[in-house]
C-alpha positions in Angstrom: 31.9 247.0 146.2 33.8 249.5 148.5 37.5 250.2 148.7 39.2 252.3 151.4 42.6 253.7 150.8 44.4 254.9 153.9 47.0 257.5 152.9 45.9 260.1 150.3 49.4 260.9 149.0 50.6 260.4 145.5 50.3 256.6 145.5 47.0 256.4 147.3 45.4 259.1 145.2 46.6 257.6 142.0 45.2 254.3 143.1 41.8 255.9 143.8 41.9 257.6 140.4 42.6 254.4 138.5 40.0 252.4 140.4 37.5 255.1 139.6 38.0 255.6 135.9 38.2 251.9 135.3 35.0 251.3 137.3 36.7 248.7 139.5 34.6 249.6 142.6 31.3 251.4 143.2 32.8 253.4 146.1 36.2 254.6 147.1 37.1 256.3 150.4 40.3 258.2 150.8 41.5 258.7 154.4 44.4 260.8 155.7 45.5 262.4 158.9 46.2 265.7 157.3 43.2 268.0 157.6 41.2 268.4 154.4 43.8 266.6 152.3 41.8 263.4 151.5 38.7 265.5 151.0 40.5 267.7 148.4 42.0 264.7 146.5 38.5 263.1 146.4 36.9 266.2 145.2 39.5 266.7 142.5 38.9 263.1 141.3 35.2 263.4 141.3 35.4 266.5 139.1 36.8 264.2 136.4 33.6 262.1 136.4 31.8 263.9 133.5 34.9 264.2 131.3 36.1 260.6 131.8 32.7 259.0 132.2 33.0 257.1 135.4 30.3 256.5 138.0 32.4 255.5 141.1 31.7 257.6 144.2 34.9 258.9 145.7 34.9 260.6 149.1 37.6 261.8 151.5 37.9 261.8 155.3 40.3 263.3 157.8 41.0 260.4 160.2 37.3 259.4 160.6 37.4 255.6 160.2 33.6 255.3 160.6 33.5 256.5 156.9 35.4 253.4 155.9 32.7 251.0 157.3 31.9 247.8 155.3 34.9 248.1 153.0 35.6 244.9 151.0 39.3 245.9 150.5 41.5 248.2 152.5 44.7 249.5 151.0 47.3 250.8 153.5 49.8 253.3 152.0 50.5 255.2 155.3 54.0 255.7 156.5 57.0 258.0 156.3 59.9 257.8 153.9 63.4 257.2 155.2 65.2 260.5 156.0 68.9 261.3 155.9 70.6 259.9 159.0 67.7 257.6 159.8 68.5 253.9 160.1 66.4 251.2 158.4 65.5 249.9 161.9 64.2 253.4 162.9 62.1 253.6 159.8 60.6 250.2 160.5 59.8 251.2 164.1 58.0 254.4 163.0 56.1 252.8 160.1 55.2 249.7 162.1 53.4 251.8 164.7 51.5 253.6 162.0 50.5 250.5 160.1 49.5 248.6 163.2 47.2 251.5 164.3 45.7 251.8 160.8 45.0 248.0 160.6 43.4 248.0 164.0 41.1 251.0 163.2 39.9 249.8 159.8 39.1 246.3 161.2 36.8 247.9 163.8 34.5 249.0 160.9 35.3 246.4 158.3 36.1 243.2 160.1 35.8 241.1 156.9 38.1 243.3 154.7 41.0 242.0 152.7 44.0 244.2 153.5 46.5 245.2 150.9 49.8 246.6 152.3 51.8 249.1 150.3 53.7 250.9 153.1 57.5 250.3 153.2 59.4 248.2 154.0 56.5 246.3 152.4 57.4 242.7 153.2 58.0 243.6 156.8 54.8 245.7 157.1 52.8 242.8 155.6 54.3 240.4 158.2 53.5 242.9 161.0 49.9 243.3 159.8 49.4 239.6 159.8 50.9 239.0 163.2 49.3 242.1 164.8 45.7 241.4 163.6 45.7 237.6 163.7 43.8 237.5 160.4 43.9 234.5 158.2 46.9 234.7 155.9 44.7 234.8 152.7 43.5 238.3 153.8 46.9 240.0 154.1 48.5 240.8 150.8 51.7 242.8 150.3 51.7 244.7 147.0 55.2 244.8 145.5 55.5 242.0 143.0 52.9 243.5 140.6 54.9 246.8 140.5 58.3 245.1 140.2 57.0 242.8 137.5 55.6 245.7 135.5 58.9 247.5 135.7 60.6 244.2 134.6 58.3 243.9 131.6 59.0 247.6 130.7 62.8 247.0 130.6 62.3 243.8 128.7 60.1 245.5 126.1 62.8 248.3 125.7 65.5 245.7 125.2 63.3 243.7 122.7 62.0 246.9 121.1 58.5 245.3 121.3 55.2 246.3 123.0 55.3 245.6 126.7 51.9 244.0 126.5 53.4 241.2 124.4 56.0 240.5 127.1 55.5 238.2 130.1 57.8 238.3 133.1 57.7 237.9 136.8 59.7 239.2 139.8 59.7 237.3 143.1 61.5 237.7 146.4 61.7 240.7 148.7 60.5 244.1 147.5 63.8 245.8 147.7 66.7 246.9 145.5 68.9 244.0 146.6 66.2 241.4 147.4 64.0 241.2 144.3 64.6 238.4 141.8 63.6 239.1 138.1 63.1 235.7 136.6 64.8 236.3 133.2 65.0 232.5 132.6 61.2 232.1 132.2 60.4 235.6 130.7 58.8 235.4 127.3 57.8 237.3 124.2 54.6 236.1 122.8 55.3 232.6 124.1 58.9 232.4 123.1 61.7 232.7 125.7 63.3 236.1 125.6 66.6 234.3 125.5 65.8 233.5 121.9 66.0 237.3 121.2 68.4 238.7 123.8 71.9 237.9 124.9 72.7 236.9 128.5 74.5 240.2 128.9 71.4 242.1 127.9 69.1 240.0 130.1 71.5 240.6 133.0 71.3 244.4 132.4 67.5 244.2 132.3 67.4 242.4 135.6 69.8 244.9 137.2 67.8 247.9 135.8 64.6 246.3 137.2 66.1 245.9 140.7 67.0 249.7 140.9 63.8 250.7 139.0 62.4 252.6 142.0 65.7 254.3 142.9 66.1 255.3 139.3 62.8 257.1 139.3 63.5 258.7 142.7 66.7 260.1 141.2 64.9 261.5 138.3 61.8 262.8 140.1 63.4 263.8 143.4 60.7 261.7 145.1 59.2 258.2 144.9 57.2 257.2 141.8 53.4 257.1 142.0 51.8 256.4 138.6 52.9 252.8 138.3 52.7 252.0 142.0 49.1 253.3 142.2 48.1 251.5 139.0 49.7 248.3 140.3 47.6 248.5 143.5 44.4 249.0 141.4 45.3 246.0 139.3 45.6 243.9 142.4 42.3 245.3 143.9 40.6 244.6 140.5 41.6 240.9 140.7 40.1 240.7 144.2 36.8 242.5 143.8 36.0 240.9 140.4 37.3 237.5 141.3 39.6 237.4 138.3 42.0 234.8 139.8 45.0 236.4 138.1 48.4 235.1 138.9 50.2 238.0 140.5 53.4 238.0 142.5 52.5 239.2 146.0 54.2 239.3 149.5 52.3 236.6 151.4 52.8 234.5 154.5 54.6 231.2 153.7 54.4 228.0 155.7 56.9 225.8 154.0 56.3 227.0 150.4 59.6 227.6 148.6 61.4 226.2 151.6 60.4 229.2 153.8 58.2 229.6 156.9 57.1 232.4 159.1 57.8 235.1 156.6 56.0 237.4 154.1 57.8 237.5 150.8 57.0 237.8 147.1 55.8 234.6 145.4 53.3 234.0 142.5 49.7 233.8 143.9 46.2 233.4 142.5 44.3 236.4 143.6 40.5 236.4 143.8 37.5 237.2 145.9 39.0 235.6 149.0 42.3 237.4 148.6 45.1 234.8 148.2 43.3 231.8 146.7 46.5 229.8 146.1 50.2 230.1 146.3 51.6 228.8 143.0 54.8 226.7 143.1 56.9 227.4 140.1 60.0 225.3 139.5 63.1 227.4 140.3 66.6 226.3 139.2 69.4 226.0 141.7 70.6 229.5 141.2 67.1 231.0 141.6 66.6 228.9 144.8 69.8 230.2 146.3 68.8 233.8 145.4 65.4 233.3 147.0 66.9 231.9 150.2 69.3 234.9 150.4 66.4 237.3 149.8 64.4 235.6 152.5 67.3 235.9 155.0 67.5 239.6 154.3 63.7 240.1 154.8 63.8 238.0 158.0 66.6 240.2 159.3 64.4 243.3 158.7 61.6 241.6 160.6 63.8 241.3 163.7 63.1 245.1 164.3 59.4 244.3 164.8 60.0 242.4 168.1 59.3 245.4 170.3 56.1 246.3 168.3 54.7 242.8 168.5 55.7 242.2 172.1 
């Protein structure tokens, strides 16, 4: 199985590293526009093979998409971060052009690939990729929910003072500080509702901390996080390549599910060899439904900036 990761920055390289040492794929190709950058990252990862015991082949390429041929999964992390003075609409316009070009190029060599979109704003970039390529909706997956949910479980485990692997929790909605929805009502600790152990006040703080989880790390690091994002992408790729059919919140195209249509937004999905195997309908209460509708409105407003790109 072959995976291409477009964008050899911190997130892309971490994803390649995790896929390699966990043996998720037999081959990983890192591609970047910066001369020698992807080649250097790939060489560095490959020099870990004898000490960590992996057999995955990792190679790098400077903008040569022919090296990505016959990929089963393509991960797109390309794009630029928002700079001071830059509007969100300007960021969308720049990254939309990059993502569209990348998608077109990888599909020339891997027409059957499943595309995982990581570039921000992620929900909007997933929507762009779907509309620009015309691919079936099961083959375009926005990775945000897996990361947001891992952060949610981290904050829950801290509040509970219990191992995070014993905690279950899910985040749906848009992948943004004000649009994500941590579902505290159905979060659990070893099968018991977390509300049996935590007060509403504490659960509300957990949700609030989750929503600004990325911004918190940016403030501490001076740049965006990469370990958890890269590992979250690898987790999603693993479920695809090995047909694990895990239920993972992903940004996918809705056609009436959750009362929404013509939008990519985070909902729980069964992820397997065909990409999105199923969109899972979980019962939301009235408050959660209202929050989801508000989140969808915000994502749809962001999508308006794509009109010139898709015209």
